[in-house]
C-alpha positions as a Markdown table, in Angstrom:
| # | Residue | x | y | z |
|---|---|---|---|---|
| 1 | Met | -55.6 | -83.5 | 50.0 |
| 2 | Arg | -59.0 | -82.2 | 51.9 |
| 3 | Glu | -61.9 | -83.8 | 52.0 |
| 4 | Val | -65.0 | -81.4 | 49.7 |
| 5 | Leu | -68.7 | -81.8 | 49.7 |
| 6 | Tyr | -69.9 | -79.9 | 46.8 |
| 7 | Glu | -73.9 | -80.4 | 45.9 |
| 8 | Glu | -75.9 | -78.1 | 43.4 |
| 9 | Ser | -79.6 | -78.6 | 41.9 |
| 10 | Ala | -80.5 | -77.3 | 38.5 |
| 11 | Asn | -83.6 | -77.2 | 38.0 |
| 12 | Pro | -86.0 | -76.8 | 34.7 |
| 13 | Asp | -87.2 | -72.9 | 33.2 |
| 14 | Asn | -90.6 | -74.3 | 33.3 |
| 15 | Leu | -90.8 | -76.1 | 36.9 |
| 16 | Lys | -94.6 | -74.7 | 36.8 |
| 17 | Ala | -95.5 | -76.3 | 33.6 |
| 18 | Gln | -93.4 | -79.8 | 33.9 |
| 19 | Lys | -95.0 | -79.8 | 37.0 |
| 20 | Ile | -98.9 | -79.9 | 35.7 |
| 21 | Ala | -98.1 | -81.7 | 32.7 |
| 22 | Tyr | -96.4 | -84.6 | 34.8 |
| 23 | Phe | -99.9 | -85.0 | 37.1 |
| 24 | Ile | -102.0 | -84.8 | 33.8 |
| 25 | Tyr | -100.0 | -87.5 | 32.2 |
| 26 | Thr | -100.1 | -89.6 | 36.0 |
| 27 | Ala | -104.0 | -89.3 | 35.9 |
| 28 | Phe | -104.3 | -90.5 | 32.0 |
| 29 | Met | -101.7 | -93.3 | 33.3 |
| 30 | Trp | -103.9 | -94.3 | 35.8 |
| 31 | Ile | -106.9 | -93.9 | 33.8 |
| 32 | Met | -105.9 | -96.2 | 31.2 |
| 33 | Ile | -104.4 | -98.7 | 33.7 |
| 34 | Ile | -108.0 | -99.2 | 35.2 |
| 35 | Leu | -109.8 | -99.5 | 31.4 |
| 36 | Ala | -106.8 | -102.3 | 30.7 |
| 37 | Val | -107.8 | -103.7 | 33.1 |
| 38 | Ile | -112.1 | -103.1 | 32.5 |
| 39 | Ser | -111.0 | -104.3 | 28.7 |
| 40 | Phe | -109.1 | -107.6 | 29.7 |
| 41 | Met | -112.4 | -108.7 | 31.2 |
| 42 | Ile | -114.0 | -107.9 | 28.3 |
| 43 | Phe | -112.3 | -109.6 | 26.7 |
| 44 | Phe | -112.9 | -113.2 | 28.2 |
| 45 | Phe | -116.7 | -112.9 | 27.3 |
| 46 | Thr | -116.3 | -110.4 | 23.0 |
| 47 | Asn | -112.8 | -112.3 | 22.6 |
| 48 | Ile | -112.4 | -108.4 | 21.5 |
| 49 | Phe | -108.6 | -108.3 | 21.4 |
| 50 | Gly | -108.4 | -104.3 | 20.1 |
| 51 | Pro | -109.0 | -102.2 | 22.7 |
| 52 | Leu | -107.1 | -103.9 | 25.2 |
| 53 | Val | -104.2 | -103.1 | 23.3 |
| 54 | Phe | -104.6 | -100.0 | 22.9 |
| 55 | Thr | -105.1 | -99.2 | 26.5 |
| 56 | Val | -102.2 | -101.0 | 27.9 |
| 57 | Leu | -100.0 | -99.6 | 24.8 |
| 58 | Ser | -101.2 | -96.1 | 25.8 |
| 59 | Ala | -100.6 | -96.3 | 29.8 |
| 60 | Ile | -97.3 | -97.6 | 28.6 |
| 61 | Leu | -97.0 | -94.6 | 26.9 |
| 62 | Phe | -98.3 | -92.1 | 29.0 |
| 63 | Ala | -95.8 | -93.7 | 32.1 |
| 64 | Phe | -93.0 | -93.0 | 28.5 |
| 65 | Ile | -93.5 | -89.5 | 29.0 |
| 66 | Lys | -93.7 | -89.1 | 32.4 |
| 67 | Ser | -90.5 | -90.2 | 33.5 |
| 68 | Lys | -89.1 | -87.5 | 30.4 |
| 69 | Ile | -90.6 | -84.2 | 31.9 |
| 70 | Tyr | -90.2 | -82.3 | 35.4 |
| 71 | Tyr | -87.1 | -84.0 | 37.0 |
| 72 | Cys | -83.8 | -82.0 | 37.6 |
| 73 | Val | -80.2 | -83.0 | 37.7 |
| 74 | Asp | -78.2 | -83.2 | 40.8 |
| 75 | Cys | -74.8 | -82.9 | 40.6 |
| 76 | Ile | -72.9 | -84.1 | 43.6 |
| 77 | Phe | -69.1 | -83.4 | 44.6 |
| 78 | Val | -67.1 | -85.2 | 47.1 |
| 79 | Ser | -63.3 | -85.2 | 47.3 |
| 80 | Gly | -62.6 | -86.4 | 43.4 |
| 81 | Ser | -65.3 | -87.7 | 42.2 |
| 82 | Thr | -68.6 | -86.4 | 40.6 |
| 83 | Arg | -71.8 | -87.5 | 40.7 |
| 84 | Ile | -74.0 | -86.5 | 38.3 |
| 85 | Val | -78.0 | -87.9 | 39.0 |
| 86 | Lys | -81.5 | -87.1 | 37.3 |
| 87 | Val | -84.2 | -86.7 | 39.9 |
| 88 | Val | -87.8 | -87.4 | 38.8 |
| 89 | Asn | -90.3 | -85.7 | 40.3 |
| 90 | Phe | -87.8 | -84.9 | 43.2 |
| 91 | Lys | -88.4 | -88.8 | 44.5 |
| 92 | Lys | -86.8 | -91.0 | 41.7 |
| 93 | Arg | -83.1 | -90.8 | 41.6 |
| 94 | Lys | -81.3 | -92.3 | 37.9 |
| 95 | Lys | -77.8 | -92.4 | 37.7 |
| 96 | Ile | -76.7 | -90.1 | 34.8 |
| 97 | Ile | -72.5 | -90.4 | 35.1 |
| 98 | Ile | -70.2 | -90.8 | 37.4 |
| 99 | Phe | -66.6 | -90.0 | 36.9 |
| 100 | Glu | -63.3 | -89.9 | 39.2 |
| 101 | Ala | -61.3 | -86.2 | 38.8 |
| 102 | Asn | -58.5 | -88.1 | 37.1 |
| 103 | Glu | -60.5 | -88.6 | 33.8 |
| 104 | Val | -61.1 | -85.3 | 33.3 |
| 105 | Val | -59.3 | -83.7 | 30.0 |
| 106 | Gln | -60.9 | -79.9 | 29.9 |
| 107 | Val | -63.6 | -78.0 | 32.0 |
| 108 | Gly | -64.1 | -74.5 | 30.5 |
| 109 | Lys | -67.4 | -72.0 | 29.3 |
| 110 | Met | -69.8 | -73.4 | 26.4 |
| 111 | Thr | -69.3 | -69.7 | 24.8 |
| 112 | Ser | -65.9 | -70.5 | 24.5 |
| 113 | Asn | -64.3 | -71.7 | 21.2 |
| 114 | Ser | -63.1 | -75.0 | 22.8 |
| 115 | Tyr | -66.4 | -75.8 | 23.4 |
| 116 | Glu | -67.8 | -75.5 | 19.7 |
| 117 | Lys | -64.6 | -77.6 | 18.4 |
| 118 | Leu | -65.4 | -80.8 | 20.9 |
| 119 | Ala | -69.4 | -80.4 | 20.2 |
| 120 | Lys | -68.3 | -80.9 | 16.2 |
| 121 | Thr | -65.7 | -83.9 | 17.3 |
| 122 | Pro | -67.8 | -86.9 | 15.4 |
| 123 | Asn | -67.1 | -89.8 | 17.8 |
| 124 | Ile | -67.2 | -87.8 | 21.8 |
| 125 | Lys | -70.9 | -88.6 | 23.9 |
| 126 | Lys | -73.0 | -85.6 | 24.6 |
| 127 | Ile | -74.4 | -86.0 | 28.2 |
| 128 | Tyr | -76.6 | -83.7 | 29.3 |
| 129 | Gly | -76.3 | -82.9 | 33.2 |
| 130 | Thr | -79.0 | -80.1 | 33.0 |
| 131 | Pro | -82.6 | -80.2 | 32.4 |
| 132 | Asn | -82.5 | -77.3 | 30.3 |
| 133 | Lys | -81.0 | -78.5 | 26.8 |
| 134 | Tyr | -80.3 | -74.7 | 25.8 |
| 135 | Ile | -78.3 | -73.0 | 28.2 |
| 136 | Asp | -76.5 | -70.2 | 27.2 |
| 137 | Asp | -74.0 | -69.9 | 30.7 |
| 138 | Gly | -73.0 | -73.4 | 30.8 |
| 139 | Phe | -69.9 | -75.0 | 31.7 |
| 140 | Tyr | -68.6 | -78.1 | 30.3 |
| 141 | Val | -66.3 | -81.2 | 31.5 |
| 142 | His | -64.1 | -83.2 | 29.0 |
| 143 | Leu | -63.6 | -86.1 | 30.3 |
| 144 | Val | -62.3 | -89.8 | 28.7 |
| 145 | Gln | -63.7 | -93.0 | 30.8 |
| 146 | Asn | -63.3 | -96.3 | 29.6 |
| 147 | Asn | -61.4 | -95.4 | 26.1 |
| 148 | Gln | -64.7 | -93.3 | 25.8 |
| 149 | Ala | -65.0 | -89.4 | 25.5 |
| 150 | Tyr | -67.4 | -87.7 | 27.1 |
| 151 | Leu | -68.6 | -84.0 | 26.5 |
| 152 | Val | -71.3 | -83.1 | 29.5 |
| 153 | Ile | -73.3 | -79.9 | 29.7 |
| 154 | Leu | -73.7 | -79.1 | 33.0 |
| 155 | Gln | -75.6 | -75.6 | 34.8 |
| 156 | Cys | -73.9 | -75.2 | 37.4 |
| 157 | Lys | -71.5 | -72.4 | 39.3 |
| 158 | Glu | -67.9 | -72.2 | 38.8 |
| 159 | Thr | -67.6 | -73.3 | 42.6 |
| 160 | Tyr | -68.2 | -76.8 | 41.0 |
| 161 | Leu | -65.0 | -75.9 | 38.6 |
| 162 | Gln | -62.8 | -74.2 | 41.2 |
| 163 | His | -63.1 | -77.8 | 43.0 |
| 164 | Leu | -63.2 | -79.5 | 40.1 |
| 165 | Val | -59.8 | -78.3 | 39.5 |
| 166 | Ala | -58.4 | -78.6 | 42.9 |
| 167 | Phe | -58.4 | -82.0 | 42.5 |
| 168 | Thr | -57.1 | -82.2 | 38.8 |
| 169 | Gly | -54.6 | -79.5 | 38.7 |
| 170 | Arg | -54.9 | -76.2 | 36.4 |
| 171 | Gln | -53.6 | -77.8 | 33.4 |
| 172 | Val | -57.3 | -78.8 | 32.8 |
| 173 | Ile | -58.6 | -75.4 | 32.4 |
| 174 | Glu | -59.4 | -74.6 | 29.0 |
| 175 | Arg | -56.7 | -71.8 | 27.6 |
| 176 | Asp | -59.8 | -69.5 | 26.7 |
| 177 | Tyr | -61.2 | -69.1 | 29.5 |
| 178 | Lys | -62.0 | -66.1 | 31.0 |
């Protein structure tokens, strides 16, 4: 089998709004960290615990929220192995899932009946390989990894599926694929 490297990135639909929100949450997080330090110093003199707890919890909340917005998802295919990675602020990378071609059961479009049946299956875990949760023209990959079934929803080009099918075989393509 020949060596293949294919990489693709899916950006959110509202990238500019997410960037603005990310920077606002970052500014609020740093303001709360500074206020937490000031509250910590005041705590020694007054023994008032409320402002310290509020500022620390607010800083943690803003840090959590900013990690959930302004990200893209990279899909990297290297000779039968697929890595789906979340890239926050185009800097920090977090692995979503890594799977091999021999673990794939079925691939197809999200508009098909096969996808609807798989999405309603109770024991299957859905993994969104896209920053946009509601997409119409996406693809899915059904796979079994360590006796757990996954339904990976991807916002990618059909080229990725062609490379994946080349390594898995044509039997993984859904019947009603058009």
